[in-house]
N, C-alpha and C positions, 0 to 999 in steps of 0.2 A: 177415280182417281190415280194416277200413276204414282208408283213408290219414289221414283227419284225424276228430277226434273230434265235430267239428262235425257231420259226414255222419250220425253215429247221432244227433245231436240233431234234423237235419233228418228221419230217418226216422221218429222217434218223434211229432214234431209233426204231419207227414203224417198218421200213420194216426190220431191222435187227430182230426185233423179230419175224416177220412174216416168216422171213428165218431160223427161229428155235434158235436163240440167248438164251442162258441161263443167260448169263451175260453181261452186257451193261456200259462201262466205258466211262464217258462225261466230257471231260476236256476244260476248257474255258481259255484263257490267255487274257489278255487286259494290254498292256505295253505302257504308253504314252509316255516314253523317246523315245521308238523306233516304235513311229507311229503304232503300230500293237494291231490287235484284230484276236485272231484264236480261233478256236475251232477242237476239234477230238472227233469222235465217232467211238469207236473199240469193237466190239462184236465177240462173239464165233459162229456165224450161219453158216449156209452151205458154204458160200462163194460164189465167182463168179469163174467161168473159166474163162481162158486168153480171150476168146473170148467175153463173158459178160462185163467183164472189160473194154476191149478196146473199146466197144460202149454203155458203159454205160452213159458217157456224151452226148451222141448224142440224141437230143430231137426226134427225128423220130424213137427210138428203145425203145423197152419195153418188158420184160419176164411177164408181169402181164395180165391175161385173161380179164381184163376189158379194155385194151388198153389203162392205164393210166401210168404214173410213169415220169413225167416232173421234179421231185424232183431235181435231181443231174444236169439235164443241167440248171434249173433255180438257183440252187445255184453258179453253175460254172460262169453262165453269170452275177452274182450279185457280185460274187467276183474278177472278170476281170474289170468290170464297176468301182470298189473300189480299183483298184490298185493291186489286190492281185490274189490268183489262187486257186484253189481245186486240191489236189493229193487223189489219191483213191489207195488202196492196199489192194489185195484181194487173197486168194487161195482156192481152193475147200476143204472142211471140216476142214479148219482153221479159218474161217473169215474174216472180213472186217475191214478196217480202213479208215473213211473218216477225212481229213484234210482239214479246208478251212481257208485262211488267206485273211485278208481286212488291207487297212489303216485304221486305227483307225480314225482318223480326217477328212476322206475323206468325203466331203460334200453328196454324192448320198449313204453312207453306211447306211444299215436300223438299226435301234437301236436294242441292245439287252436288253430288260426292263422286259422279262416275264419268268426268269427263275424258280422262284419259282411255277409259274403256271403249267411250263411246266413238272418240278421234280414230283410234285404232280399227276401230270393226269400219269405221266409214273409211278411211284411208285405203285399208287392204281388201275391203269388199268390192270396192269400187275404184280399181285402180286407174281407170280411163278417166276419172274427174279431177280436176284440180279444185282443192280444199285450203280454204283461207281460214285461220281460226284464230281470233284474238280473245283475251280475256283480261279485264280491267278490276282490279279489286283495290280499292280505296286509292285511286291514282296510279298504282303499280300495274304495268301492263307486260304481259306474255303474248306475242304473236307468232305462228306457226304458218308456213306456207308449205304445200305438199303438192307439188307440181303434177299433172296427169302423169302416169307412167308407160304410157305408149304400147300399151298391151304387154308388157313384162310383168312378171311374176318378181314379187320382193324376195331377197334372200333374208334366211332367218337371223342374220347379222344385222341385217337393215330393219328388221322389224325391231329387234332388242334395241338397238340405237334409237329408234324413233320413240319407243315406249319409253326409254331413259330421259330423253330429252322432253318429251312433253311433262314427265313427271317432275325433273327438276325445275323447268320453267314454272311450272305453276306452284311449285314449292317455294320458288324464289318471291313469287309475289304473296305468298301466304295461303294459297289454297291448297289443302292436303288431299 
């Protein structure tokens, strides 16, 4: 089990980019009334064949040369332990969508506390990718679009401004 759910989001997004994604949408929904924490990562990468999709949650299956690939099986196990589940939708040449649901108040649910850091790593580790990030908490929403940077490196002032914008937006909706 990963120590923070944001690490699962990072893992899924990194895999999307490795599969050729140029656009990644990350949506998080926290709803105390419904006892729900859900996140969805959607990409326009190469997608998976039907056979790959059917086996993607199997811990003994991987398409990676290094024979790694436990991210989705670990996520599915964590979701199931926490009263939820993982749904994987994918089609070749169309992309993939991974949705994970958890009981928000489940005692074994890992926290979701590092979204600013996760998004910063994705934004500046992959300037060629367009990222959309949406976080909803009990009806309040924060959204951020980071267009692809077209091969240019971000200046340190731009990095600090983005970090501050993410922190302020999440704080405004009650996410620390």
